[in-house]
Each structure stands twice: as C-alpha cells, then as structure tokens.
C-alpha positions in Angstrom: -53.5 170.9 11.9 -56.9 172.4 11.6 -59.3 171.0 9.1 -59.7 174.5 7.4 -56.0 174.8 6.9 -55.8 171.4 5.4 -58.7 172.2 3.1 -57.0 175.4 1.8 -53.8 173.6 1.3 -55.5 170.9 -0.7 -57.4 173.4 -2.8 -54.1 175.1 -3.6 -52.5 171.8 -4.7 -55.5 171.1 -7.0 -55.4 174.5 -8.6 -51.6 174.2 -9.2 -52.2 170.8 -10.9 -54.9 172.1 -13.1 -53.2 175.4 -14.1 -51.9 175.4 -17.8 -48.2 175.1 -18.1 -46.1 178.0 -19.3 -46.2 178.1 -23.1 -43.2 176.5 -24.9 -41.6 178.7 -27.6 -42.7 177.5 -31.1 -39.9 176.5 -33.5 -41.6 178.6 -36.1 -41.3 181.7 -34.0 -38.0 180.9 -32.5 -35.5 183.7 -32.8 -32.6 182.7 -35.1 -29.2 183.4 -33.9 -27.8 186.6 -35.2 -25.2 185.9 -37.9 -21.7 186.8 -37.0 -21.2 188.6 -40.4 -23.3 189.6 -43.4 -23.2 187.3 -46.4 -20.8 188.4 -49.1 -22.3 190.3 -52.0 -21.6 188.8 -55.4 -20.7 191.5 -57.9 -21.6 191.0 -61.5 -18.6 190.1 -63.7 -19.3 193.0 -66.1 -21.7 195.8 -66.2 -24.6 195.5 -68.6 -24.6 198.1 -71.3 -26.3 198.8 -74.5 -23.1 198.1 -76.5 -23.4 194.6 -78.1 -20.6 192.2 -77.2 -18.8 191.1 -80.5 -19.2 187.4 -81.1 -16.3 185.7 -83.0 -17.4 184.4 -86.4 -15.6 181.5 -88.0 -14.4 182.4 -91.5 -15.7 180.2 -94.2 -13.2 179.0 -96.8 -13.2 181.0 -100.0 -14.9 179.2 -102.9 -12.5 177.3 -105.1 -11.9 179.0 -108.4 -13.4 177.2 -111.3 -11.0 175.1 -113.4 -10.1 176.6 -116.7 -11.8 175.2 -119.7 -11.7 175.5 -123.5 -8.7 176.5 -125.5 -6.4 179.2 -124.2 -3.4 180.6 -126.2 -0.1 180.7 -124.4 3.3 182.2 -125.3 6.9 181.9 -124.1 7.9 184.5 -121.5 11.5 185.4 -122.6 12.3 187.1 -119.4 12.0 183.7 -117.6 13.0 181.3 -120.4 16.4 180.1 -121.5 17.8 177.6 -123.9 21.3 176.3 -123.6 23.8 173.9 -125.2 26.4 171.8 -123.4 29.3 170.0 -125.1 32.4 168.2 -123.9 35.8 169.8 -124.6 39.3 168.5 -124.3 42.1 171.1 -123.9 45.1 169.5 -125.6 47.4 172.2 -124.4 46.4 171.6 -120.8 47.3 168.0 -120.2 44.1 166.9 -122.1 41.9 168.6 -119.4 38.2 167.7 -119.8 35.6 170.4 -119.5 32.0 171.1 -120.4 31.2 174.2 -122.4 27.8 175.8 -121.8 26.2 178.6 -123.7 22.8 180.2 -123.1 20.3 182.7 -124.6 16.9 184.1 -123.7 16.0 184.9 -127.3 13.3 182.2 -127.4 9.9 182.5 -128.9 7.0 180.0 -129.1 3.2 179.6 -128.8 0.8 177.0 -127.7 -3.0 176.6 -127.8 -3.6 174.8 -124.5 -6.8 172.7 -124.6 -7.9 172.5 -121.0 -10.7 170.0 -121.9 -8.3 167.6 -123.6 -4.7 168.7 -123.0 -3.3 165.9 -125.3 -5.0 167.7 -128.2 -3.2 171.0 -127.5 -1.8 172.7 -130.6 1.8 173.8 -130.6 3.1 176.7 -132.7 6.6 177.1 -134.1 9.4 177.6 -131.6 12.4 179.7 -132.5 15.8 180.5 -131.0 18.2 183.2 -132.0 21.4 181.1 -131.7 23.5 184.1 -132.7 22.9 185.4 -129.2 24.3 182.3 -127.4 26.8 183.3 -124.7 29.3 181.2 -122.8 32.1 182.0 -120.4 34.4 182.6 -123.4 33.9 185.4 -125.9 36.5 183.7 -128.1 34.4 180.5 -128.3 31.2 182.6 -128.9 32.8 184.4 -131.8 34.1 181.2 -133.4 30.7 179.7 -133.1 29.0 182.6 -134.8 31.6 183.0 -137.6 32.9 179.5 -138.4 31.5 176.5 -136.5 27.8 177.1 -136.4 27.8 180.1 -138.8 25.0 181.6 -136.7 25.9 185.1 -137.8 24.6 184.0 -141.3 21.9 181.6 -140.0 20.8 183.1 -136.7 17.4 181.4 -136.3 16.9 177.7 -135.3 13.4 176.4 -135.4 11.4 173.5 -134.0 8.0 172.4 -135.2 6.0 169.8 -133.1 4.7 166.9 -135.1 3.4 164.7 -132.4 3.0 164.3 -128.6 3.8 160.9 -127.0 3.1 159.5 -123.6 0.9 162.4 -122.5 -0.9 161.4 -119.2 -4.7 160.8 -119.5 -5.8 163.0 -116.6 -3.2 165.7 -115.8 -3.9 167.7 -112.7 -2.9 171.4 -112.0 0.0 171.7 -109.7 1.3 168.2 -110.7 4.5 167.5 -112.7 3.7 165.6 -115.9 6.2 164.0 -118.3 5.8 163.3 -122.0 7.7 163.6 -125.3 7.5 166.1 -128.1 8.5 164.8 -131.6 9.2 167.2 -134.3 11.5 168.9 -136.9 14.5 170.8 -135.7 16.1 173.1 -138.3 19.7 174.5 -137.8 21.2 176.5 -140.7 19.7 174.7 -143.8 19.4 171.2 -142.4 16.2 169.7 -140.8 16.2 166.6 -138.7 13.6 164.8 -136.6 14.3 165.1 -132.9 12.6 164.0 -129.7 12.4 166.2 -126.6 11.8 164.8 -123.1 9.5 167.3 -121.4 8.6 167.8 -117.7 5.8 170.4 -117.3 3.6 171.8 -114.6 0.6 174.1 -114.6 0.3 176.4 -111.5 -2.7 178.7 -111.7 -2.2 180.2 -115.1 1.6 179.7 -115.4 2.9 176.8 -117.5 6.5 176.0 -116.7 9.0 173.1 -117.2 12.1 171.7 -118.8 12.7 170.0 -122.2 15.9 168.3 -123.2 17.2 166.5 -126.3 20.6 165.2 -127.5 21.7 165.8 -131.1 24.8 165.1 -133.1 26.5 168.1 -134.8 27.4 166.1 -137.8 23.6 165.4 -138.5 23.2 169.1 -139.1 26.2 169.5 -141.2 28.3 171.1 -138.4 31.9 169.9 -138.0 32.8 169.5 -134.3 35.1 172.4 -133.4 38.8 171.6 -133.3 41.9 173.8 -132.9 45.1 171.9 -133.6 47.2 171.4 -130.5 44.8 173.4 -128.4 41.2 172.2 -128.4 39.0 169.3 -129.5 35.2 169.1 -129.1 33.4 165.8 -128.9 30.5 165.4 -131.2 27.2 165.4 -129.3 25.2 168.3 -127.9 22.7 168.4 -125.1 20.0 171.0 -125.6 18.0 172.1 -122.6 15.0 174.5 -122.6 13.9 175.9 -119.3 10.6 177.6 -120.1 7.8 179.6 -118.7 4.6 180.2 -120.7 1.8 182.6 -119.9 -1.7 183.1 -121.3 -2.0 185.8 -123.9 -5.6 186.7 -123.4 
C-alpha cells in the first residue's frame, strides 16, 4: 500500500476517534409512554349550593320544675274518691253460707292544708261522708241499714276529725309511697269514738292520692249487729276503707 493511502486511512481513524459520540437522550426529556386510558374523573358527592345544610342539634333536657313550697290547700275530689264498709255475713237459710257484704259511696268531703316545707305539720280539716248514700249489691240490705240498723236516713252524716299524725316519714319524696297513721274522732249517729287510720299516700305532681283503712266495732257506736231470725246474722266488726284523690284548690 502506498504511503499516501496509509496516511489518509490513519487520519480517518483519528478523526473518528475524536468525533463526539451521538447525544444520549436525557431522562428529563425522555418521552413518557402514552397512558392506555385517561385517569378517572372524581365527581363531587354533592353540588355546592347557597342553601345551608341543616345540622342536627341535640335537644337539651327541659329544666326540672321547681318543687312546691309553702302551704297549699287541698280538697277531696269526689269523682275519684270512694269510702266503703265490709262486714261478714252468715246466711242461716243457706247452709250457714259465709259472705262479705260491701257498700260504697262517693259522697265524701274533706280538706287539707299541705305544708310542703314540713309535711308532718300539714293541717287536716274535717272529713264527712253521707252514709245514707251507701249502696251494696242488695237494695233490701241498703234500705234496712238506712231505716233500722244504722238509721242513716235520720243521721246521714258521719264525720272524722284528725287529732294527731303518727309515724310520718322525715323526708317524704314526690312520687314515693309513704305510710303513716291518722288518729282522730269518728262520729256516727250521736256517738264519737277515737279511731286510728292506716294511711298510704303518694304525691304525683299536684295530685295527692292513697288509701286509708280502719277497723271498728258496731257496738262501740251504739249499733246492734244486724240479724234476721232464721235468715241472716252479721258479725260485729266493720272494715272501713277510703280510696282518695285530693287536688289543690288554688
């Protein structure tokens, strides 16, 4: 080979070695692959409007009513009050069958000045019952009581006057049953005797209700136990029960 040819070939090799390499694509300018699908668009859950969204408000408990205080007058509510007697009878003409006779009336009156600050110091008025209006399951018995045995047609009003209160609880609470005793004078016809009533009472809001019971002997009030020869005999001893409701009068 000629020297000139060899020189040219060498020059070409030198230039090829010194020539800059083809630029490599920069990562920053690399073309990202085209996504296969567009990203999903997230829709708002509700359109924004000018209308305010109501916010639930927790109701606060109503304020507790103030407890009554002072002295409040009360009176019997006759529409919801009854007094009754019960006595044991023996029917001689029916194989000496035993039975209990019960008579009732709503003709009851009575008052009370209830002392809310010190209930034990409450003042009781007179209680009255029109015993001529007592009714049982036998009009024959009712008529005999009015005309002969009790003479309630002549002495229609029985009275009770409270003299003392015994066993009254020291701190009674509204809505709670309390028990105590009322001691006083019971008058039937023209005879007055001291009797004791066992009372269970309850005050709900402004309504005072309860039951009072006592046991008396007819002979103590000058009443002969009823008897009809060969037909009926009544045992001496009467249970009296008062189921009462009292309401404030002011």
